[in-house]
C-alpha positions in Angstrom: 101.4 93.3 82.7 98.6 91.1 84.3 98.8 88.1 86.3 98.4 86.0 83.3 101.4 87.3 81.5 103.4 86.7 84.7 102.3 83.3 85.0 102.9 82.7 81.1 106.7 84.4 81.3 107.5 82.4 84.5 106.4 79.3 83.1 108.4 79.9 79.7 111.3 80.7 81.8 111.2 77.9 84.6 110.0 74.8 82.1 107.3 74.6 84.9 103.2 73.9 84.2 101.6 77.0 83.9 98.8 75.5 86.2 101.7 75.3 89.1 102.9 78.5 88.3 99.4 80.1 88.6 98.9 78.4 91.7 101.9 79.6 93.0 101.2 83.4 92.1 97.9 83.1 93.4 98.9 81.7 96.6 101.7 84.4 97.1 99.2 87.3 96.5 96.9 85.8 99.0 99.3 85.6 101.5 100.6 89.2 101.0 96.8 90.4 101.1 96.4 88.3 104.3 99.3 89.7 106.0 98.0 93.1 105.2 94.6 92.8 106.3 96.4 91.7 109.8 98.0 95.0 109.7 101.4 93.3 109.1 104.0 94.8 107.2 105.1 92.7 104.0 108.9 92.9 103.0 110.2 91.4 99.7 114.0 92.1 99.6 115.2 93.7 96.6 111.5 94.3 95.5 109.7 96.6 98.2 107.7 96.8 101.0 104.1 96.9 101.5 102.5 98.6 104.8 99.1 99.4 105.8 98.7 103.3 107.3 95.4 104.7 108.8 94.6 107.8 106.9 92.9 110.4 109.0 89.0 111.6 108.3 88.8 114.7 106.6 86.2 116.9 105.3 85.4 116.6 101.4 83.6 118.3 98.9 80.9 116.9 96.7 82.2 118.1 93.0 78.4 118.5 91.6 76.6 120.3 94.4 79.8 121.9 96.5 78.3 120.5 99.7 81.1 119.7 102.2 81.0 116.0 103.1 82.7 114.1 106.0 85.2 111.6 104.7 85.8 108.8 107.3 89.1 107.7 108.3 90.4 104.7 106.6 93.1 102.1 106.1 95.2 102.2 102.9 98.0 99.9 101.5 101.0 102.0 100.6 104.1 100.3 98.9 107.9 101.7 98.9 110.2 100.2 96.3 113.1 98.7 97.0 116.8 99.6 96.3 116.9 96.9 93.3 113.4 98.4 92.0 114.8 102.1 92.1 117.9 101.6 90.3 116.1 99.4 87.3 113.5 101.9 87.2 115.6 105.1 86.9 
């Protein structure tokens, strides 16, 4: 499902204008990204939790040459689904 499909579905179910729903969805996503960029945890009750974790550096391998390549440490976003989501997906 794409962002556009989410906007269309919410607009149809709430009788709100697509433009207003699009702005609300976009601002929500921007707020989540901004919080994660600051290193904060984003918890959406009954949906899940987004966290930023630090991944350690390691030694990788170039698949073409087999040469060892250092992979630097980096921050990654992880998602842990909430109870309602776990129940619905099973």
